[in-house]
N, C-alpha and C positions, 0 to 999 in steps of 0.2 A: 401500511396504514390501515387504521381500523377506517370502516366506511362511515360509523353514526360519531364518532368523538374524534376523528381526525387526527389523533392524536400515534407517534411515531417512535419508535425505542430503536436505535442503529445500537447493535450490540458489538463488544470488544473487537471481535473478529470478522467481523462484517465489511464487507467492501461495497462501495456503491459510486456506481458512474452513470450519470445521469441528471432525473429531474426528482426533486420532491414536491410536489405544488400542492397548494391549499390545505397546508396544515395548520393545525391550532399550536400543539405542542411538541414540539421534534425535540426530543433529546438522540444525542450523538455521544455513544463510547469510542464509535469504531472511523472508518475512514469515508470519509464524501468526497467525492469528486465531480462536480456540476454544478446544477443551481438549485438552491433552495428559498420557498416562497412559504412563510408562516406567521402566524400570530407571535409564536414564543420559541425561539431558538435556543434551547441549553446543551453547552459543547463542553462535555467533562475533561476531566485533566487531560487523559488519555486520546480524546477525540480530536479528528483533525477536518478542516471544511477549506476546500479549496475551490474557487469558481467566485459564483455569486449570490448573495444574499440579499432577499427583498422579505424584512420582518417588522412586526411593529416593536419587538421587544428582544432584545439577547442578552443571555447569560454566558460569559467567556470565560471558563477555567482551562481549556488546551489551546488549538492552534487553527487560527482563521486564517485565510489570506486570500486575494482576490479583491472583486467591487462589493460592497458592502452598503445597502440602504437600510439605516435602523429608524423609523419612523420615531418613534420615544428612547425609551433609554437603552444605551447599552453598557453592560456594566464588566467590568473587565478584573477578573479576579486575581491574586497574586500569580498564581501559575499561566496564567491566560497571557497569549502571544497573537496581536493582532496585525498586519499589515496589509498594506493597499489603497484603492480609492476609496474612500469612506466616508459616509455623510450619516449624522446622527441628531436626533433631537437633544438628548440629555445625554451626560458620558460621567460614569461613575467607574474608578480605578483604583484598587486596594494598591498599597507597596507590594512593589516588585513587578506589577504589571506591565507589560510591555506593549506598547501602540507607536507605529511608526506609519508616514504615509507610501514609502518605498516598498516594491515588491522584493523579495529576496529567494536566493536559489533554494529550493526545498530539495536536499540531498533523499536519493531514493533511499525507500527501505525495501524489506523481505516480505513476503506473504506467502501464504497456502498451508498445506497441511502438512509437508515439508516430510512426506514420505512418499515412497512407491513401494510396489511389489515386484519380484523378477523371478523367473523361473532359473533354477540353476543352469548357468553356463548357455544362458538366452539372453535377449534383450528386451527392455522395457521403454516405453515411451514417456518422457518426462511431461507432464501437462501443466496445464495454468493453472489447475486446481492443487498439484504437488507445490508448485513455487511459483511467484508471480513478484514483478518487481511494481511496487506503488511510486511516481514521482509524476507530479502534476504541470510540471513546465519541459519536459522532456517526451520526444516521441518514442517508440518502441526500439527502434534501429538506433537510437542515441543510449540506449541501456545498455551495457555490457557486463555479462557476469565472467567471474575468474573462476576458475575452478581449482581448488586447492585441497590436496591430500587426499586423492580418490584410493578407497580401499577395495579389495578385493574386486576390480572393474575399471571401468573407464566411463567416457562421455563421448562420443559421436555425434554427428548430423548425416540425416539422412541420405543427405548431397554426397556424401563422400565418406562410406560406413565401415571402410577397412583402415581409418585414419583418426587415432584418438585426439580429441583438441583439448585444451586449456581454456576455451574462453568462447563464448556465444552470446547473443544479445536476446533480447526480450520479445524482436521479433522473430526470430529461430522460434521460441518456444509457443509465439501464437501462430506460427505456421505449421505446428508439430514436428519440426524439424531434429529436435532432441532426443537423444536416447541413451539410456545408462547400457552398457554392455557388461554382463557377469563373467569373471574368470572362470568359474567350472570349479574353484574349491570348493572345500567342503566346510567355511563358514555359514552359519546360518543368519548372520547379520553383516552387510556393507554398509558402504556409506561415500559421500563426498560431501564437502565443506564448498560455501562459496560466496563470493564478496559480489557486489554489484555497483558499477562505476557509472556517473551520466557525461553527458559532454564538455560539462565544465571542471570534470577529475572528480566532483564529490563523491563521497562511495558510502556503502550503509553501515559501516563500520567495522566493529568483530565479526570475524566469519560465522557464517550459520550452517549447521548441521543437516542436511538432506538424507537420511535413514532409509535404508534399504532392505526390506525383508526378503528370504531368498527361501522361494518355494522347492521343494522336491530333493 
């Protein structure tokens, strides 16, 4: 947030967990989980906000869920999806927009750079920068990854490094327990695919590929 204008732009690949306070114009293309306080919030089609919004006005073409206090106009575009405990001064909604007073389960999604490096025949940690699950209504222990089609290696947990696993949790990632072990073969690229599921069984959808670049 710039100090003088109090404007902020949350880019497509940005993930923010925490607070955005004292904003003037806040534009959200990425993922925000927490509290947002501003004069105007603009949520673009790919933008997602989960938490509490206290704003003078809101223009929503993406997803907003939680507690929303909009003093003046809340404008929901045709692609907008808004749910939760909502108070507003005025409402405008385009055809196709979605407004509901009920909270909905949010399926998890996968973020990160989806790439790691490993020395040939060695192991490398899979970090939150490489891979992370986004889900505002589940704890890290309730987000479970399934490993699909591991190539030229396998996944282990540091608590049992000699035993390949096909599942691990977001909590395991956050604790630094998850490692990819390369099989020592000659391929320059390896990898594995993952899907993450929450406690209710909702999933991130089609498998995402984690590319493994082999050094040496």
